[in-house]
Every structure is written in structure tokens, then in C-alpha cells.
N, C-alpha and C positions, 0 to 999 in steps of 0.2 A: 511317280511319287513313292517314296519309300516308307514303309510301315515301321514304327518303333518296335523294337523287340521287347519281349517280356522282361528281360534282365535290366535293360536300360530304364524301363518304366518303374520297376521295383527299386532300382538305385535312386531315381529321382524322388520317389515317394519317401524312401528312407532318409534322404538328405533333408527333405522338407520337414519330416517328423523330427529328425535330430535337431534341426535349427529351432523348431518350435519349442522343444523341451529345453534346449540350451538357453533360449531367450527367457523362458519361464523360470528356470533355475537362477539365472543372473538377476532377474527382476526381484526374486525373493531375497537376494543378497543386497542389491543396491537400492531398491525402492525405499526402504526405511531410511537409509542415509540421505537420499535425495529429498524425501518428504521432510525430514528433520531440518535440513538446511533451508528449505522453503519456508517452514514454519518460523524458524529463527529470524529469517530475513523479514518476514511480515511483522513479527513481534518488534523488531528494531524500528521498522517504519512507524508502527503504531506508537511506540514510545517517543520517537522524535516528534510526531504530530501532537502528542499529548503535551510534551514540553513546550513546543511552540505556542500551543493554545494557552497554556498556563502563563507563559511570558506575556503574550498579547493581552490576556485578561488582566494581569497585574499592571501592565503599562496603561491600559484603559482606565483602570481603577485609580491609579496614581494621577493620571492626567485630570480625571474628573474631580478628584479630591483637591488638586491644586487650583483648578478653575473655580471650584466652590469657595475655597478659602480666599481667593483674590476677590471674588464677588462680595463676600461678606465684609471685607475690610475696606472696600471701595465705596465711598459715599460721595455722590456728585451733586451738582446744582440742578435744581428743577427749573426748566425754562418753559413758560407758558406762551404758546404761539397763538396769535390772534389772526383771524381771517380778515384780509383786506379786500374791500370791494372796489 
């Protein structure tokens, strides 16, 4: 079995540290952009849901108003049923 030399170990550690700091630097640049896009997308979804809810509420209100107006104008005959033995 071959032992790793000190220079290859240092080189590996240097690459790992360099990758870590590169990742950290890139996240400082791109994380706010990514977060802003995610927030905008969530905001759009919430607005769509709000609009759908408002439309549904208006439709329900309109339908109940129409039903009530039909009921008020409708006068029918009263039929008395008798029980037959």
C-alpha cells in the first residue's frame, strides 16, 4: 500500500478550501437573485389565488342573489294533503 505524500495531501486540501471559498463567493452573488425570483414566483401564485377566490366569491354572491330574487317573485298554489286510511 502506498502512502500519500505530503505535497499531494496539501494540494487536495488546497483544492477543497478553494472550492469552498469559490462556492461561498458565488452564493453571495447569486443567492439574492435566486431568492428574489422565488419570492416573485410565490407572490404571483398568491395573487392568482386571490383573484380566483374573489371571482368565486362574486359568482356565489351573484348566484345567491339571483336565487333569492326568483324566490321572491314566485308565488305558487298551496296544496293541502290529507292522510288517507
